[in-house]
FIVOTOR-52466 format. One record per atom (N, C-alpha, C, CB): y, x negated, z negated. Coordinates in steps of 0.05 Angstrom, whole numbers, padded with zeros to 5 digits, always signed. Glycine has a CB too. Layout:
YXZ...
END
This chain:
+00355-00121-00076+00341-00113-00093+00322-00099-00100+00349-00109-00100+00306-00114-00126+00271-00105-00124+00269-00076-00139+00247-00132-00144+00255-00066-00125+00248-00036-00136+00216-00029-00144+00255-00013-00110+00208-00013-00142+00176+00000-00148+00184+00033-00142+00162-00005-00188+00163+00033-00114+00171+00061-00107+00142+00077-00118+00179+00065-00070+00145+00090-00116+00117+00119-00119+00123+00136-00110+00107+00132-00145+00092+00142-00098+00086+00167-00084+00073+00184-00093+00076+00165-00065+00077+00206-00088+00060+00228-00106+00062+00250-00085+00074+00238-00139+00030+00254-00082+00013+00275-00062+00012+00302-00069-00017+00269-00060+00024+00315-00066+00020+00346-00078+00012+00365-00061+00044+00358-00087-00017+00380-00070-00022+00401-00047-00009+00424-00040-00043+00410-00051-00018+00428-00013+00000+00455-00007-00020+00475-00014+00011+00459+00026-00037+00477-00016-00054+00498-00025-00077+00494-00054-00071+00504+00002-00081+00514-00064-00099+00504-00086-00130+00499-00075-00100+00525-00111-00150+00491-00091-00171+00488-00076-00184+00514-00065-00187+00475-00091-00181+00536-00075-00191+00558-00064-00179+00560-00038-00186+00581-00081-00160+00554-00027-00140+00551-00006-00119+00576-00002-00157+00546+00019-00115+00590-00028-00090+00603-00037-00065+00583-00030-00093+00609-00070-00046+00588-00019-00019+00579-00024-00005+00574-00049-00006+00594-00012+00001+00547-00055+00014+00547-00084+00047+00556-00071+00011+00509-00104+00055+00558-00103+00071+00580-00094+00106+00554-00099+00065+00617-00123+00116+00560-00077+00145+00548-00078+00162+00541-00093+00158+00557-00070+00160+00556-00117+00182+00557-00146+00159+00527-00155+00181+00598-00176+00134+00527-00151+00119+00502-00167+00131+00477-00159+00087+00500-00161+00142+00473-00132+00147+00452-00120+00186+00446-00123+00133+00458-00089+00189+00466-00123+00219+00469-00130+00232+00460-00165+00224+00504-00125+00205+00464-00175+00202+00463-00209+00204+00419-00214+00155+00484-00222+00181+00416-00193+00174+00392-00195+00195+00372-00188+00153+00390-00181+00211+00382-00171+00237+00368-00156+00257+00366-00175+00249+00383-00131+00262+00382-00185+00283+00386-00209+00270+00367-00232+00285+00420-00221+00254+00370-00236+00245+00348-00261+00242+00324-00257+00222+00353-00274+00237+00315-00229+00239+00287-00221+00268+00282-00219+00223+00280-00195+00286+00286-00205+00311+00288-00204+00322+00283-00232+00317+00312-00192+00318+00296-00249+00332+00289-00272+00320+00269-00290+00336+00312-00287+00293+00257-00276+00279+00236-00289+00292+00214-00276+00249+00235-00287+00293+00209-00251+00301+00184-00230+00325+00189-00211+00274+00176-00210+00331+00210-00206+00358+00212-00196+00355+00220-00170+00374+00188-00198+00333+00222-00151+00335+00225-00130+00307+00222-00121+00353+00211-00121+00291+00245-00122+00264+00248-00106+00267+00252-00072+00248+00277-00118+00257+00244-00055+00251+00241-00030+00229+00259-00026+00245+00214-00024+00224+00280-00012+00207+00294+00010+00200+00290+00035+00214+00312+00013+00179+00278+00036+00169+00279+00067+00165+00308+00081+00140+00265+00067+00182+00318+00111+00182+00338+00122+00156+00339+00133+00202+00342+00137+00138+00320+00143+00114+00314+00151+00094+00320+00130+00113+00288+00160+00079+00336+00141+00052+00351+00129+00032+00327+00129+00039+00380+00149+00016+00316+00113-00002+00296+00108-00028+00325+00100+00011+00268+00079-00057+00309+00107-00076+00321+00113-00104+00299+00104-00071+00330+00144-00113+00308+00085-00142+00286+00064-00158+00303+00064-00140+00274+00029-00176+00289+00068-00210+00299+00053-00221+00284+00035-00235+00299+00072-00237+00292+00016-00245+00286-00008-00264+00295-00020-00232+00289-00020-00280+00285-00028-00303+00286-00045-00297+00290-00072-00317+00263-00044-00305+00304-00089-00311+00312-00116-00345+00318-00127-00293+00338-00119-00358+00299-00139-00387+00310-00136-00393+00320-00115-00395+00329-00152-00415+00343-00111-00429+00350-00075-00407+00362-00061-00457+00375-00071-00379+00366-00072-00367+00390-00061-00351+00373-00043-00352+00411-00083-00338+00382-00014-00317+00365-00005-00297+00384-00001-00323+00348+00020-00272+00369+00001-00246+00384-00003-00227+00381+00024-00231+00373-00030-00213+00391+00036-00197+00389+00055-00169+00395+00043-00206+00406+00075-00149+00374+00048-00120+00374+00031-00101+00384+00050-00110+00343+00019-00083+00395+00059-00057+00396+00065-00040+00389+00044-00051+00418+00074-00025+00368+00043-00005+00355+00025+00014+00350+00039-00012+00332+00012+00043+00343+00015+00079+00335+00021+00074+00309+00005+00109+00360+00003+00088+00294+00018+00091+00267-00004+00124+00269-00008+00079+00229+00012+00119+00264-00040+00146+00261-00057+00143+00229-00062+00147+00282-00090+00172+00216-00060+00175+00182-00059+00201+00182-00083+00186+00167-00019+00187+00169-00109+00212+00161-00124+00216+00132-00122+00211+00168-00154+00248+00121-00121+00249+00090-00127+00254+00085-00158+00273+00074-00109+00238+00071-00175+00256+00057-00194+00262+00034-00201+00252+00061-00211+00280+00017-00219+00282-00002-00224+00272-00011-00245+00299-00004-00221+00269-00002-00259+00251+00005-00287+00223+00009-00282+00260+00034-00302+00202-00004-00266+00176+00002-00269+00160+00010-00288+00167-00012-00264+00154-00004-00308+00146-00005-00338+00148+00022-00339+00165-00022-00361+00177+00032-00347+00181+00056-00363+00167+00077-00343+00214+00063-00372+00176+00075-00314+00164+00090-00294+00134+00101-00292+00167+00076-00275+00123+00074-00300+00093+00080-00293+00083+00100-00326+00073+00042-00286+00096+00091-00346+00087+00099-00373+00100+00138-00364+00108+00074-00405+00115+00136-00355+00128+00168-00343+00108+00178-00335+00151+00171-00319+00100+00171-00310+00085+00183-00281+00054+00188-00298+00083+00153-00247+00047+00168-00317+00016+00171-00320+00010+00194-00345+00002+00139-00329+00032+00205-00360+00042+00232-00370+00046+00248-00360+00058+00234-00381+00062+00251-00332+00074+00269-00319+00052+00284-00291+00103+00253-00310+00025+00260-00289-00001+00272-00272-00014+00288-00284-00021+00253-00263-00006+00298-00311-00028+00311-00324-00014+00340-00324-00037+00298-00355+00016+00337-00325+00030+00364-00320+00023+00375-00295+00059+00362-00322+00031+00358-00265+00016+00362-00246-00004+00366-00243+00016+00352-00236-00021+00356-00252-00057+00369-00245-00058+00398-00261-00090+00344-00263-00043+00403-00282-00046+00432-00293-00032+00447-00278-00036+00436-00321-00004+00446-00261+00013+00465-00249+00003+00470-00218+00043+00455-00251-00007+00449-00200-00024+00456-00185-00052+00456-00182-00017+00450-00174-00061+00458-00209-00093+00472-00208-00111+00448-00196-00097+00503-00184-00106+00424-00196-00121+00400-00187-00140+00390-00196-00111+00383-00187-00159+00375-00191-00175+00353-00210-00166+00331-00215-00198+00345-00202-00146+00317-00187-00130+00294-00194-00101+00304-00180-00144+00262-00181-00092+00281-00178-00068+00281-00170-00059+00248-00159-00051+00294-00196-00056+00248-00140-00056+00223-00122-00022+00208-00120-00068+00235-00088-00024+00193-00142+00004+00176-00151-00006+00149-00144+00014+00177-00187+00013+00137-00123+00005+00109-00115+00045+00096-00124-00012+00108-00070+00042+00065-00122+00066+00051-00132+00067+00029-00115+00065+00045-00162+00084+00019-00104+00094+00001-00083+00115-00015-00091+00102+00015-00060+00119-00041-00088+00141-00061-00087+00160-00062-00060+00126-00091-00091+00181-00054-00073+00196-00048-00043+00218-00069-00050+00209-00012-00033+00233-00082-00035+00260-00091-00030+00281-00085-00015+00259-00110-00026+00298-00070-00023+00323-00055-00013+00343-00079-00002+00337-00037-00040+00352-00086+00024+00367-00106+00037+00392-00086+00048+00348-00123+00062
END
């Protein structure tokens, strides 16, 4: 079975380093569960550094993974949902990537 896998990186802290409230992750997980039927969250913390304008940011992140057998519909949804996540997590951007997956 061929699927498209989407990975969403969510920050654990706001850009001013305050921790993001756990409820925001719970709401996001519930919304993705209702839409896609089963998001997966990595238990390993990811770190990343990025630059926006002249400012550098150091992120601590978690990765949510979603598989879809209807990638066009999923992409359309996730493009809009990204704006929800940017507002919810008070971010300049939220990184969402797509990868081909074949389940054997």
